[in-house]
DSSP file (Angstrom, degrees, kcal/mol; ACC not computed):
  #  RESIDUE AA STRUCTURE BP1 BP2  ACC     N-H-->O    O-->H-N    N-H-->O    O-->H-N    TCO  KAPPA ALPHA  PHI   PSI    X-CA   Y-CA   Z-CA
    1    1 A M              0   0    0      0, 0.0    16,-0.5     0, 0.0     2,-0.4   0.000 360.0 360.0 360.0 133.7    0.0    0.0    0.0
    2    2 A T  E     -A   16   0A   0     14,-0.1     2,-0.5    15,-0.1    14,-0.2  -0.831 360.0-168.8-100.2 133.6    1.3    3.4   -0.9
    3    3 A R  E     -A   15   0A   0     12,-2.4    12,-2.8    -2,-0.4     2,-0.3  -0.983  19.0-131.4-125.4 127.3    0.7    6.4    1.3
    4    4 A Q  E     +A   14   0A   0     -2,-0.5    10,-0.3    10,-0.2     3,-0.1  -0.621  26.4 173.2 -79.3 133.7    1.4   10.0    0.3
    5    5 A I  E     +     0   0A   0      8,-3.4     2,-0.3     1,-0.4     9,-0.2   0.754  65.0   2.2-105.8 -40.6    3.5   11.9    2.9
    6    6 A H  E     -A   13   0A   0      7,-1.8     7,-2.8     2,-0.0    -1,-0.4  -0.996  55.1-173.3-150.9 146.6    4.2   15.2    1.1
    7    7 A K  E     +A   12   0A   0     -2,-0.3     2,-0.3     5,-0.2     5,-0.2  -0.945  20.1 141.7-147.3 127.4    3.4   16.9   -2.2
    8    8 A S        -     0   0    0      3,-1.9    -2,-0.0    -2,-0.3    17,-0.0  -0.865  64.5 -88.7-144.9 178.9    4.7   20.2   -3.6
    9    9 A K  S    S+     0   0    0     -2,-0.3     3,-0.1     1,-0.2    -1,-0.0   0.860 127.2  34.8 -60.5 -34.4    5.7   21.4   -7.1
   10   10 A A  S    S+     0   0    0      1,-0.2    15,-3.5    14,-0.1     2,-0.4   0.750 123.4  27.8 -93.8 -26.7    9.2   20.2   -6.4
   11   11 A L  E     - B   0  24A   0     13,-0.2    -3,-1.9     2,-0.0     2,-0.4  -0.992  46.8-172.1-148.5 132.7    8.8   17.1   -4.4
   12   12 A T  E     -AB   7  23A   0     11,-2.0    11,-3.0    -2,-0.4     2,-0.5  -0.994  16.3-165.2-118.7 130.5    6.3   14.3   -3.8
   13   13 A V  E     +AB   6  22A   0     -7,-2.8    -8,-3.4    -2,-0.4    -7,-1.8  -0.966  11.4 172.0-119.0 129.1    7.1   11.8   -1.0
   14   14 A T  E     -AB   4  21A   0      7,-2.1     7,-3.4    -2,-0.5     2,-0.5  -0.925  23.7-138.3-130.6 158.1    5.3    8.5   -0.6
   15   15 A M  E     +AB   3  20A   0    -12,-2.8   -12,-2.4    -2,-0.3     2,-0.3  -0.971  27.1 164.4-118.0 130.4    5.8    5.5    1.7
   16   16 A E  E >   -AB   2  19A   0      3,-2.4     3,-1.5    -2,-0.5   -14,-0.1  -0.956  69.9 -14.1-145.8 123.8    5.6    2.0    0.4
   17   17 A D  T 3  S-     0   0    0    -16,-0.5     3,-0.1    -2,-0.3   -15,-0.1   0.867 125.9 -54.8  53.8  42.9    6.8   -1.2    2.1
   18   18 A N  T 3  S+     0   0    0      1,-0.2    34,-1.3    33,-0.1    35,-1.2   0.737 114.6 120.4  60.8  23.7    8.9    0.8    4.6
   19   19 A I  E <   -Bc  16  53A   0     -3,-1.5    -3,-2.4    32,-0.2     2,-0.6  -0.983  57.5-145.7-116.8 123.4   10.6    2.5    1.7
   20   20 A L  E     -Bc  15  54A   0     33,-2.4    35,-2.5    -2,-0.5     2,-0.6  -0.802  15.7-156.8 -90.7 123.7   10.3    6.3    1.5
   21   21 A I  E     -Bc  14  55A   0     -7,-3.4    -7,-2.1    -2,-0.6     2,-0.6  -0.886   7.3-164.9-108.8 119.2   10.2    7.4   -2.1
   22   22 A H  E     -Bc  13  56A   0     33,-2.9    35,-3.4    -2,-0.6     2,-0.7  -0.911   3.2-168.3-102.7 116.2   11.2   10.9   -3.0
   23   23 A D  E     -Bc  12  57A   0    -11,-3.0   -11,-2.0    -2,-0.6     2,-0.3  -0.907  13.5-155.1-108.2 105.6   10.1   11.9   -6.5
   24   24 A W  E     -B   11   0A   0     33,-2.3    36,-0.5    -2,-0.7     2,-0.5  -0.629  15.0-173.0 -89.5 135.6   11.8   15.1   -7.4
   25   25 A Q  E     - c   0  60A   0    -15,-3.5     2,-0.5    -2,-0.3    36,-0.1  -0.867  11.0-165.4-126.1  94.4   10.4   17.6  -10.0
   26   26 A Y        -     0   0    0     34,-0.9     2,-0.2    -2,-0.5   -16,-0.1  -0.697   9.1-146.3 -86.6 128.3   12.9   20.3  -10.7
   27   27 A M    >   -     0   0    0     -2,-0.5     3,-1.8     1,-0.1    35,-0.1  -0.516  24.8-111.1 -89.0 159.7   11.5   23.3  -12.5
   28   28 A S  T 3  S+     0   0    0      1,-0.3    -1,-0.1    -2,-0.2    -2,-0.0   0.766 118.3  50.2 -63.0 -25.6   13.5   25.4  -15.0
   29   29 A D  T 3  S+     0   0    0      2,-0.0    -1,-0.3    34,-0.0    34,-0.0   0.179  80.0 139.6 -99.5  18.9   13.6   28.4  -12.6
   30   30 A F    <   -     0   0    0     -3,-1.8     2,-0.2    32,-0.1    -4,-0.0  -0.336  31.9-168.7 -62.2 141.9   14.8   26.3   -9.6
   31   31 A T     >  -     0   0    0      1,-0.1     4,-2.4    32,-0.1     5,-0.2  -0.763  38.7-100.1-127.8 172.0   17.4   28.1   -7.5
   32   32 A V  H  > S+     0   0    0     -2,-0.2     4,-2.9     1,-0.2     5,-0.2   0.916 124.4  53.9 -57.2 -45.0   19.9   27.3   -4.7
   33   33 A R  H  > S+     0   0    0      1,-0.2     4,-0.8     2,-0.2    -1,-0.2   0.900 107.8  49.8 -60.8 -40.3   17.4   28.8   -2.3
   34   34 A D  H >> S+     0   0    0      2,-0.2     4,-2.7     1,-0.2     3,-0.8   0.946 112.1  47.8 -61.3 -46.7   14.6   26.5   -3.6
   35   35 A Y  H 3X S+     0   0    0     -4,-2.4     4,-2.5     1,-0.3    -2,-0.2   0.904 110.5  50.8 -60.6 -42.9   16.9   23.5   -3.2
   36   36 A Q  H 3< S+     0   0    0     -4,-2.9    -1,-0.3     1,-0.2    -2,-0.2   0.608 114.1  46.9 -74.1 -10.1   17.9   24.5    0.3
   37   37 A T  H <X S+     0   0    0     -3,-0.8     4,-0.7    -4,-0.8    -2,-0.2   0.833 115.8  41.5 -90.7 -43.2   14.2   24.8    1.1
   38   38 A V  H >X S+     0   0    0     -4,-2.7     4,-2.0     1,-0.2     3,-0.5   0.872 105.3  62.1 -76.2 -39.8   13.0   21.6   -0.4
   39   39 A L  H 3X S+     0   0    0     -4,-2.5     4,-2.2     1,-0.2    -1,-0.2   0.893 101.3  52.3 -59.4 -42.2   15.8   19.3    0.8
   40   40 A P  H 3> S+     0   0    0      0, 0.0     4,-2.6     0, 0.0    -1,-0.2   0.832 105.7  56.5 -63.0 -28.5   15.1   19.9    4.5
   41   41 A I  H <X S+     0   0    0     -4,-0.7     4,-1.9    -3,-0.5    -2,-0.2   0.933 106.9  48.6 -62.8 -45.2   11.4   18.9    3.8
   42   42 A A  H  X S+     0   0    0     -4,-2.0     4,-1.6     1,-0.2    -1,-0.2   0.908 111.7  49.9 -59.7 -41.2   12.7   15.6    2.4
   43   43 A L  H  X S+     0   0    0     -4,-2.2     4,-2.6     1,-0.2    -2,-0.2   0.905 107.7  53.2 -64.3 -42.7   14.8   15.2    5.6
   44   44 A S  H  X S+     0   0    0     -4,-2.6     4,-2.3     1,-0.2    -1,-0.2   0.848 106.3  53.4 -63.7 -32.9   11.9   16.0    7.8
   45   45 A C  H  X S+     0   0    0     -4,-1.9     4,-2.5     2,-0.2     5,-0.3   0.890 109.7  48.3 -66.4 -38.4    9.8   13.2    6.1
   46   46 A I  H  X S+     0   0    0     -4,-1.6     4,-2.7     2,-0.2    -2,-0.2   0.928 111.8  49.1 -67.2 -43.6   12.6   10.8    6.7
   47   47 A K  H  < S+     0   0    0     -4,-2.6    -2,-0.2     1,-0.2    -1,-0.2   0.915 115.3  44.7 -59.6 -44.0   12.8   11.9   10.4
   48   48 A K  H  < S+     0   0    0     -4,-2.3    -2,-0.2    -5,-0.2    -1,-0.2   0.930 123.2  33.2 -69.7 -45.5    9.0   11.5   10.8
   49   49 A E  H  < S-     0   0    0     -4,-2.5    -2,-0.2    -5,-0.2    -3,-0.2   0.777  84.7-154.9 -85.4 -28.2    8.7    8.1    9.0
   50   50 A K     <  -     0   0    0     -4,-2.7    -3,-0.1    -5,-0.3    -4,-0.1   0.940  22.6-173.5  50.5  57.9   12.0    6.5   10.0
   51   51 A P        -     0   0    0      0, 0.0   -32,-0.2     0, 0.0    -1,-0.1  -0.338  32.0-133.7 -75.7 162.6   12.2    4.2    7.0
   52   52 A K  S    S+     0   0    0    -34,-1.3    34,-2.4    33,-0.2    35,-1.6   0.760  90.4  25.6 -80.4 -29.5   14.8    1.5    6.5
   53   53 A S  E     -cd  19  87A   0    -35,-1.2   -33,-2.4    33,-0.2     2,-0.4  -0.952  64.1-155.7-137.4 153.1   15.4    2.6    2.9
   54   54 A V  E     -cd  20  88A   0     33,-2.3    35,-2.5    -2,-0.3     2,-0.5  -0.998   3.5-162.5-130.4 135.6   15.0    5.7    0.8
   55   55 A L  E     -cd  21  89A   0    -35,-2.5   -33,-2.9    -2,-0.4     2,-0.8  -0.976   6.0-159.9-117.1 118.0   14.6    5.7   -3.0
   56   56 A W  E     -cd  22  90A   0     33,-3.0    35,-3.0    -2,-0.5     2,-0.8  -0.878   5.1-159.8-100.0 109.0   15.3    9.1   -4.7
   57   57 A K  E     +cd  23  91A   0    -35,-3.4   -33,-2.3    -2,-0.8     3,-0.2  -0.800  21.9 163.6 -90.6 114.5   13.6    9.2   -8.1
   58   58 A Q  E >   + d   0  92A   0     33,-3.2     3,-1.5    -2,-0.8    35,-0.7  -0.111  28.0 124.3-126.8  37.6   15.4   11.9  -10.1
   59   59 A T  E 3  S+     0   0A   0      1,-0.3    36,-0.2    33,-0.2    -1,-0.1   0.721  82.0  48.3 -69.8 -19.1   14.4   11.2  -13.6
   60   60 A N  E 3  S+c   25   0A   0    -36,-0.5   -34,-0.9    -3,-0.2     2,-0.5   0.122  81.3 135.1-102.7  18.7   13.1   14.8  -13.9
   61   61 A F    <   +     0   0    0     -3,-1.5    34,-0.1     1,-0.1    37,-0.1  -0.555  12.2 151.8 -72.8 120.7   16.2   16.2  -12.3
   62   62 A S        +     0   0    0     -2,-0.5     2,-0.4   -35,-0.1    -1,-0.1  -0.014  39.8  97.8-139.9  31.6   17.3   19.3  -14.3
   63   63 A Y        -     0   0    0     35,-0.1     2,-0.7   -34,-0.0   -32,-0.1  -0.985  60.7-143.6-124.5 129.3   19.1   21.4  -11.7
   64   64 A Q        -     0   0    0     -2,-0.4    35,-0.1    37,-0.1    34,-0.1  -0.832  19.4-134.1 -95.3 116.0   22.9   21.4  -11.2
   65   65 A I        -     0   0    0     -2,-0.7     5,-0.1    33,-0.3    40,-0.0  -0.508  25.6-121.7 -68.4 125.9   23.8   21.7   -7.6
   66   66 A P    >   -     0   0    0      0, 0.0     3,-2.1     0, 0.0     4,-0.2  -0.434  14.3-122.2 -69.6 144.2   26.5   24.3   -7.3
   67   67 A P  G >  S+     0   0    0      0, 0.0     3,-1.7     0, 0.0     4,-0.4   0.780 106.1  75.4 -55.1 -26.6   29.8   23.1   -5.7
   68   68 A A  G 3  S+     0   0    0      1,-0.3     4,-0.2     2,-0.1     3,-0.2   0.740 100.6  40.2 -60.4 -23.4   29.4   25.9   -3.1
   69   69 A I  G <> S+     0   0    0     -3,-2.1     4,-2.5     1,-0.1    -1,-0.3   0.267  81.8 103.3-111.4  13.0   26.7   23.8   -1.3
   70   70 A Y  H <> S+     0   0    0     -3,-1.7     4,-2.5     1,-0.2     5,-0.2   0.916  83.1  51.2 -57.5 -42.6   28.2   20.3   -1.6
   71   71 A E  H  > S+     0   0    0     -4,-0.4     4,-2.0     1,-0.2    -1,-0.2   0.903 109.7  49.5 -63.7 -40.9   29.2   20.5    2.0
   72   72 A W  H  > S+     0   0    0      2,-0.2     4,-1.6     1,-0.2    -1,-0.2   0.900 110.6  50.3 -62.8 -42.1   25.7   21.4    3.1
   73   73 A F  H  X S+     0   0    0     -4,-2.5     4,-2.2     1,-0.2    -2,-0.2   0.905 107.9  53.7 -61.5 -41.9   24.3   18.5    1.0
   74   74 A E  H  X S+     0   0    0     -4,-2.5     4,-2.4     1,-0.2    -2,-0.2   0.889 105.3  54.2 -61.5 -40.2   26.8   16.2    2.7
   75   75 A E  H  X S+     0   0    0     -4,-2.0     4,-2.0     2,-0.2    -1,-0.2   0.897 107.5  50.2 -60.4 -40.0   25.5   17.3    6.1
   76   76 A I  H  X S+     0   0    0     -4,-1.6     4,-1.9     2,-0.2    -2,-0.2   0.920 110.0  50.6 -62.5 -44.6   22.0   16.4    5.1
   77   77 A K  H  X S+     0   0    0     -4,-2.2     4,-1.8     1,-0.2    -2,-0.2   0.897 108.6  51.7 -61.9 -41.0   23.1   13.0    3.9
   78   78 A I  H  X S+     0   0    0     -4,-2.4     4,-2.3     1,-0.2    -1,-0.2   0.917 107.6  52.8 -62.1 -43.7   24.9   12.3    7.2
   79   79 A K  H  X S+     0   0    0     -4,-2.0     4,-1.5     1,-0.2    -1,-0.2   0.868 105.4  55.0 -61.2 -37.3   21.7   13.3    9.1
   80   80 A V  H  X>S+     0   0    0     -4,-1.9     5,-1.5     1,-0.2     4,-0.7   0.932 109.7  45.9 -60.5 -45.7   19.8   10.7    7.0
   81   81 A H  H ><5S+     0   0    0     -4,-1.8     3,-0.9     1,-0.2    -2,-0.2   0.873 108.9  55.7 -65.3 -38.5   22.2    8.0    8.0
   82   82 A E  H 3<5S+     0   0    0     -4,-2.3    -1,-0.2     1,-0.3    -2,-0.2   0.800  99.1  61.5 -65.4 -28.7   22.0    9.0   11.7
   83   83 A I  H 3<5S-     0   0    0     -4,-1.5    -1,-0.3    -3,-0.2    -2,-0.2   0.784 126.4-101.7 -66.7 -26.1   18.2    8.6   11.5
   84   84 A G  T <<5 +     0   0    0     -3,-0.9     2,-0.4    -4,-0.7    -3,-0.2   0.515  64.8 157.2 116.3   8.7   18.9    5.0   10.8
   85   85 A V      < -     0   0    0     -5,-1.5    -1,-0.3     1,-0.2   -32,-0.2  -0.539  18.9-172.4 -65.3 121.0   18.3    4.8    7.0
   86   86 A K        +     0   0    0    -34,-2.4     2,-0.4    -2,-0.4   -33,-0.2   0.824  64.0  29.0 -86.9 -33.4   20.3    1.7    6.0
   87   87 A N  E     -d   53   0A   0    -35,-1.6   -33,-2.3    39,-0.1     2,-0.4  -0.989  56.4-175.6-137.1 135.4   20.0    1.9    2.2
   88   88 A I  E     -d   54   0A   0     -2,-0.4    26,-1.9    24,-0.3     2,-0.4  -0.998   7.5-175.0-128.7 130.5   19.7    4.8   -0.2
   89   89 A A  E     -de  55 114A   0    -35,-2.5   -33,-3.0    -2,-0.4     2,-0.5  -0.984  12.1-152.8-125.4 139.7   19.2    4.3   -3.9
   90   90 A F  E     -de  56 115A   0     24,-2.3    26,-3.0    -2,-0.4     2,-0.9  -0.952   2.8-157.6-108.9 120.6   19.1    7.1   -6.6
   91   91 A Y  E     -de  57 116A   0    -35,-3.0   -33,-3.2    -2,-0.5    26,-0.2  -0.873  32.0-159.5 -94.2 105.2   17.1    6.3   -9.7
   92   92 A V  E     -d   58   0A   0     24,-3.0   -33,-0.2    -2,-0.9     4,-0.1  -0.454  14.2-110.1 -99.8 159.8   18.8    8.8  -12.0
   93   93 A S        -     0   0    0    -35,-0.7     6,-0.1     2,-0.2    -1,-0.1  -0.395  27.3-117.8 -75.8 155.1   18.0   10.5  -15.2
   94   94 A P  S    S+     0   0    0      0, 0.0     2,-2.4     0, 0.0     3,-0.2   0.628  95.6  99.1 -65.4 -11.7   19.7    9.7  -18.4
   95   95 A K    >>  +     0   0    0      1,-0.2     4,-1.3   -36,-0.2     3,-1.0  -0.492  56.5 179.0 -76.2  76.1   20.9   13.4  -18.2
   96   96 A L  H 3> S+     0   0    0     -2,-2.4     4,-2.1     1,-0.3    -1,-0.2   0.801  70.5  57.5 -55.1 -38.3   24.2   12.3  -16.9
   97   97 A L  H 3> S+     0   0    0      1,-0.2     4,-0.7     2,-0.2    -1,-0.3   0.881 105.7  51.3 -64.4 -36.2   25.7   15.8  -16.6
   98   98 A D  H <4 S+     0   0    0     -3,-1.0     4,-0.4     1,-0.2   -33,-0.3   0.849 113.6  45.5 -68.4 -32.0   22.8   16.9  -14.3
   99   99 A Q  H >X S+     0   0    0     -4,-1.3     4,-1.8     1,-0.2     3,-1.0   0.777  94.1  77.4 -80.8 -26.3   23.5   13.9  -12.1
  100  100 A L  H 3X S+     0   0    0     -4,-2.1     4,-2.5     1,-0.3     5,-0.2   0.845  87.1  59.8 -52.7 -39.2   27.2   14.2  -12.0
  101  101 A C  H 3X S+     0   0    0     -4,-0.7     4,-1.1    -3,-0.3    -1,-0.3   0.862 106.0  47.9 -62.3 -35.7   27.0   17.1   -9.5
  102  102 A I  H <4 S+     0   0    0     -3,-1.0     4,-0.5    -4,-0.4     3,-0.4   0.937 112.2  48.4 -67.6 -46.0   25.2   14.8   -7.0
  103  103 A M  H >< S+     0   0    0     -4,-1.8     3,-0.9     1,-0.2    -2,-0.2   0.864 110.8  51.2 -63.4 -36.5   27.7   12.0   -7.4
  104  104 A L  H 3< S+     0   0    0     -4,-2.5    -1,-0.2     1,-0.2    -2,-0.2   0.772 104.2  58.8 -70.0 -26.2   30.6   14.4   -7.0
  105  105 A S  T 3< S+     0   0    0     -4,-1.1     2,-0.5    -3,-0.4    -1,-0.2   0.546  96.0  75.0 -81.7  -5.9   29.1   15.8   -3.8
  106  106 A I  S <  S-     0   0    0     -3,-0.9     2,-1.0    -4,-0.5     3,-0.1  -0.903  81.0-128.9-112.8 131.2   29.1   12.4   -2.1
  107  107 A E    >>  -     0   0    0     -2,-0.5     3,-0.8     1,-0.2     4,-0.6  -0.676  20.9-161.5 -77.7 107.5   32.2   10.6   -0.7
  108  108 A Q  G >4 S+     0   0    0     -2,-1.0     3,-0.5     1,-0.2    -1,-0.2   0.774  78.9  64.6 -63.9 -30.6   31.9    7.3   -2.3
  109  109 A E  G 34 S+     0   0    0      1,-0.2    -1,-0.2    -3,-0.1    -2,-0.0   0.824 114.4  29.1 -65.9 -31.9   34.3    5.4    0.0
  110  110 A T  G <4 S+     0   0    0     -3,-0.8    -1,-0.2     2,-0.0    -2,-0.2   0.375 103.4  91.8-108.8   3.0   32.1    5.9    3.1
  111  111 A D    <<  -     0   0    0     -4,-0.6    -5,-0.0    -3,-0.5    -1,-0.0  -0.879  52.8-163.0-110.4 122.3   28.7    6.0    1.5
  112  112 A P        +     0   0    0      0, 0.0   -24,-0.3     0, 0.0    -1,-0.1   0.308  52.9 126.2 -82.5  11.7   26.5    2.9    1.0
  113  113 A T        -     0   0    0    -26,-0.1     2,-0.3   -24,-0.1   -24,-0.2  -0.396  43.6-160.2 -70.0 145.7   24.4    4.9   -1.6
  114  114 A N  E     -e   89   0A   0    -26,-1.9   -24,-2.3    -2,-0.1     2,-0.4  -0.941   6.6-141.1-127.3 151.0   23.9    3.2   -5.0
  115  115 A Y  E     +e   90   0A   0     -2,-0.3     2,-0.3   -26,-0.2   -24,-0.2  -0.920  19.4 179.7-117.3 138.5   22.9    4.7   -8.3
  116  116 A F  E     -e   91   0A   0    -26,-3.0   -24,-3.0    -2,-0.4     3,-0.1  -0.973  29.4-164.1-136.4 147.1   20.7    3.1  -10.9
  117  117 A T  S    S+     0   0    0     -2,-0.3     2,-0.5   -26,-0.2   -26,-0.1   0.303  84.2  71.6-106.7   4.9   19.3    4.0  -14.3
  118  118 A D     >  -     0   0    0      1,-0.1     4,-2.0     2,-0.0     5,-0.2  -0.979  69.5-154.9-122.0 118.3   16.7    1.3  -14.0
  119  119 A L  H  > S+     0   0    0     -2,-0.5     4,-2.8     1,-0.2     5,-0.2   0.874  94.6  55.7 -59.4 -39.9   13.8    1.9  -11.5
  120  120 A R  H  > S+     0   0    0      1,-0.2     4,-2.8     2,-0.2    -1,-0.2   0.909 108.9  46.8 -59.9 -43.9   13.2   -1.8  -11.1
  121  121 A L  H  > S+     0   0    0      2,-0.2     4,-2.1     1,-0.2    -1,-0.2   0.893 112.4  50.1 -64.9 -39.5   16.8   -2.5  -10.1
  122  122 A A  H  X S+     0   0    0     -4,-2.0     4,-2.1     2,-0.2    -2,-0.2   0.927 113.0  46.8 -64.1 -45.2   16.8    0.5   -7.7
  123  123 A T  H  X S+     0   0    0     -4,-2.8     4,-2.1     1,-0.2    -2,-0.2   0.923 111.6  50.4 -63.9 -45.5   13.6   -0.8   -6.1
  124  124 A D  H  X S+     0   0    0     -4,-2.8     4,-2.5    -5,-0.2     5,-0.2   0.889 108.1  54.8 -59.1 -38.9   14.9   -4.3   -5.8
  125  125 A F  H  X S+     0   0    0     -4,-2.1     4,-2.1     1,-0.2    -2,-0.2   0.949 110.5  43.2 -60.8 -51.2   18.1   -3.0   -4.2
  126  126 A V  H  < S+     0   0    0     -4,-2.1     4,-0.3     1,-0.2    -1,-0.2   0.842 114.8  50.9 -68.3 -30.6   16.2   -1.1   -1.4
  127  127 A K  H >< S+     0   0    0     -4,-2.1     3,-0.7    -5,-0.2    -1,-0.2   0.917 114.5  42.0 -70.2 -41.8   13.8   -4.0   -0.8
  128  128 A K  H 3< S+     0   0    0     -4,-2.5     3,-0.4     1,-0.2    -2,-0.2   0.818 115.3  50.1 -73.2 -31.3   16.6   -6.6   -0.5
  129  129 A Q  T 3< S+     0   0    0     -4,-2.1    -1,-0.2    -5,-0.2    -2,-0.2   0.328  77.7 102.9 -93.0   7.2   18.9   -4.5    1.6
  130  130 A R    <         0   0    0     -3,-0.7    -1,-0.2    -4,-0.3   -44,-0.1   0.809 360.0 360.0 -61.3 -33.5   16.4   -3.4    4.2
  131  131 A D              0   0    0     -3,-0.4    -1,-0.3    -4,-0.2    -2,-0.1   0.473 360.0 360.0 -78.4 360.0   17.6   -5.7    6.9
């Protein structure tokens, strides 16, 4: 059963099978301020629901995060892990250049996050890795 947690122009959050799904909709006029407003909403949904896994659907991602806020983004990611999220999967857009900024902002050596271009594989990953 899918339950909607949050809906706005930029983000829809649903819960399904103890997986919190963030479906991002970036608009052409999206700004750093918008991103820094919406991302804490995503974090608050994680704090409230305390899922084991999070799936970030970013097929409509068309905003390049500026390097100036990579550290801020990393702090948000650390908070997600402190909440107890065991697995994070990003279902990414074929627009690789838009996605590269996210991948560069995450330290791969210490991060159990995985990236997928196939939604089924991303969903299977978070379902299998929940325990």
